[in-house]
C-alpha positions in Angstrom: 155.9 125.7 55.9 153.4 126.1 58.8 153.9 124.1 62.0 150.6 122.1 62.6 149.8 120.6 66.0 147.8 117.5 65.3 146.6 114.6 67.5 148.4 111.3 67.3 146.5 108.3 66.0 146.6 105.3 68.3 144.8 101.9 68.7 143.7 99.9 71.7 142.6 96.3 71.8 140.1 94.7 74.1 141.4 91.1 73.9 138.9 88.4 75.0 141.0 85.6 76.4 139.8 82.7 78.5 137.0 83.9 80.6 138.0 87.6 80.7 139.9 90.4 79.0 143.6 91.1 78.9 145.2 94.2 80.5 148.9 95.0 80.6 150.8 96.7 83.4 152.6 99.6 81.8 156.4 99.7 82.0 156.5 103.5 81.1 154.5 106.5 82.3 151.7 106.9 82.7 151.8 103.8 85.0 149.0 101.5 85.8 147.0 98.8 84.0 145.9 99.5 80.4 144.5 97.9 77.3 147.2 96.7 75.0 147.8 99.3 72.3 149.9 102.1 71.0 150.8 104.4 68.2 149.9 103.7 64.5 153.2 103.6 62.5 153.5 105.5 59.2 152.2 103.3 56.3 150.2 101.1 58.7 146.5 100.6 58.8 144.5 100.7 62.0 143.9 96.9 62.0 147.6 96.2 61.3 148.6 98.5 64.2 146.1 96.8 66.5 147.4 93.3 65.6 151.0 94.4 65.9 150.6 96.2 69.2 148.6 93.3 70.8 151.4 90.8 69.7 154.2 93.1 71.0 152.7 93.6 74.4 150.9 90.3 75.1 152.7 87.7 72.9 149.2 86.7 71.8 148.0 86.2 68.2 144.7 88.1 67.9 141.8 87.9 65.5 140.1 91.2 65.2 136.3 90.7 65.7 135.1 94.3 65.2 136.0 98.0 65.4 134.3 99.1 68.6 134.5 102.9 69.0 136.9 105.8 68.6 137.8 107.8 71.7 139.2 111.4 71.2 138.8 113.5 74.3 141.9 115.8 74.1 142.9 114.9 77.7 142.5 111.1 77.4 146.3 110.8 77.4 148.1 113.1 79.9 151.1 113.3 77.7 149.5 114.7 74.5 146.3 114.6 72.4 145.7 111.1 71.0 142.8 109.6 69.1 142.3 105.9 69.8 140.4 103.5 67.7 139.4 100.6 69.9 139.1 97.0 68.5 137.6 93.9 70.1 139.6 90.8 69.4 140.0 87.1 70.4 143.4 86.1 71.7 145.2 82.8 71.2 148.5 81.6 72.5 150.4 81.9 75.7 149.9 85.3 77.5 153.0 87.1 78.5 153.8 90.7 79.1 156.4 92.0 76.7 157.8 95.2 75.1 156.1 98.1 76.8 154.2 95.8 79.2 155.8 94.8 82.5 153.1 92.2 83.0 149.9 90.9 81.3 147.0 89.4 83.1 143.3 88.4 82.5 140.6 90.2 84.4 136.8 89.7 84.8 134.6 92.8 85.0 134.2 92.4 88.8 137.9 92.1 89.4 139.3 95.0 87.4 142.3 96.7 89.0 141.9 100.2 90.5 144.8 101.9 88.8 143.8 101.9 85.2 145.6 104.3 82.9 144.3 106.8 80.3 140.6 106.7 79.7 140.6 102.9 79.7 138.3 102.6 82.6 135.6 104.4 80.5 136.4 102.2 77.5 136.0 99.1 79.6 132.7 100.3 81.1 131.4 100.9 77.6 132.6 97.5 76.5 131.0 95.6 79.3 127.7 97.5 78.8 127.9 96.6 75.1 128.4 92.9 75.9 125.3 93.0 78.1 123.0 95.1 75.9 124.5 95.1 72.4 124.5 98.9 72.4 127.7 100.7 71.5 128.7 104.0 73.1 126.8 107.1 71.9 128.8 110.0 70.4 130.1 112.0 73.2 
């Protein structure tokens, strides 16, 4: 049987909570702040994975509002090639970093931290532009 090298499917969730969006401080490399998210488990849909990962890392219950965009640059994750489908969600409950998240916090666009992992700075730039203009990212 041939040995195929395929990208890994992942999800990330932009959680709107209070007046801002939720980022988690990563417990594992690559370190820095990131959107809650992770790998899609076998037998799991993308929305199921997004809801599960959000809960595991933030302790919030999320309601998915929409599928935002899929990011697939081969170097978006320094560990290996991943393809991430990003969802926008509303969060409810008490925010607390858990599982792979050392910490979780709410940020406004003007107060985003400098050390943002993966391509999440680009994702957040696209998100805030979308919130202002209604235009989703163009195919890159």
